[in-house]
C-alpha positions as CSV (number, residue, x, y, z in Angstrom):
1,M,17.6,1.9,-22.3
2,Q,15.4,2.0,-25.1
3,T,17.5,1.6,-27.3
4,Q,18.6,-1.5,-26.2
5,M,14.9,-3.0,-25.7
6,K,14.8,-1.9,-29.6
7,G,17.6,-4.2,-30.5
8,L,16.5,-6.7,-28.5
9,L,13.1,-7.2,-29.6
10,A,14.5,-6.5,-33.0
11,G,17.1,-9.3,-32.6
12,S,13.8,-11.8,-31.8
13,G,12.5,-10.8,-35.4
14,V,10.2,-7.6,-34.6
15,T,10.7,-4.7,-37.1
16,G,10.7,-1.2,-37.4
17,D,7.8,0.7,-35.4
18,A,6.4,-2.5,-33.5
19,A,9.9,-2.6,-32.0
20,L,9.6,0.6,-30.8
21,Q,6.4,0.4,-29.6
22,G,7.6,-2.8,-27.9
23,S,10.1,-1.2,-26.1
24,Y,8.1,1.5,-25.0
25,S,5.4,-1.0,-23.6
26,V,8.3,-3.0,-21.6
27,I,9.9,0.2,-19.9
28,A,6.2,1.1,-19.0
29,G,5.9,-1.6,-17.6
30,L,8.9,-1.4,-15.5
31,I,8.2,1.8,-14.3
32,A,5.0,0.5,-13.6
33,R,6.1,-2.1,-11.3
34,Q,9.0,0.1,-9.6
35,S,6.0,2.9,-8.7
36,F,3.9,-0.3,-7.2
37,M,6.9,-1.1,-4.9
38,N,7.6,2.4,-3.9
39,A,3.7,3.0,-3.0
40,L,3.9,-0.2,-0.7
41,S,7.3,0.7,0.7
42,D,5.5,4.3,1.4
43,T,2.4,2.8,2.8
44,F,4.5,0.3,5.0
45,V,6.2,3.6,6.7
46,V,3.2,5.8,7.4
47,S,1.9,2.6,8.8
48,A,4.6,1.8,11.1
49,A,4.5,5.5,12.3
50,I,0.4,5.8,12.9
51,I,1.3,2.4,15.2
52,A,4.0,4.0,16.9
53,F,2.1,7.0,17.5
54,V,-1.1,5.3,19.0
55,L,0.7,2.2,20.9
56,P,1.8,4.1,23.9
57,L,-1.5,6.2,24.3
58,M,-3.5,3.1,24.6
59,F,-1.2,2.1,27.7
60,L,-2.2,5.4,28.7
61,L,-5.7,4.4,28.5
62,S,-6.9,3.9,32.3
63,K,-8.5,1.0,33.2
64,K,-10.9,2.3,35.4
65,R,-12.2,4.6,32.5
66,V,-12.2,1.8,30.2
67,E,-14.6,0.0,32.6
68,Q,-16.6,3.1,33.1
69,E,-17.5,3.6,29.4
70,R,-17.9,-0.7,28.8
71,K,-20.8,0.0,31.7
72,R,-22.3,3.0,30.0
73,Q,-22.3,1.2,26.5
74,Q,-23.7,-1.5,27.9
75,A,-26.3,0.2,29.5
76,R,-26.9,2.0,26.2
77,Y,-27.4,-1.0,24.1
78,A,-29.0,-3.4,26.5
79,H,-32.5,-3.1,24.9
80,M,-30.8,-4.8,22.3
81,M,-29.5,-7.4,23.5
82,Q,-32.7,-8.8,24.8
């Protein structure tokens, strides 16, 4: 692949070491772009797994416990609301 890039750059008028460095730069850019896409894909998979794990837990919370906690928090921070 590197020789093909060097050949394309040489055909465009770039000579010698500049063509070699240019081909390295193009390949490095391609690798960086692919790495970024792989990172996004991995992040999506991890986020989906976390959501798939947490979502059922939300439905297991009883409404009674949520209301009790809400009242407790309101009593705790009532002085700040006045």
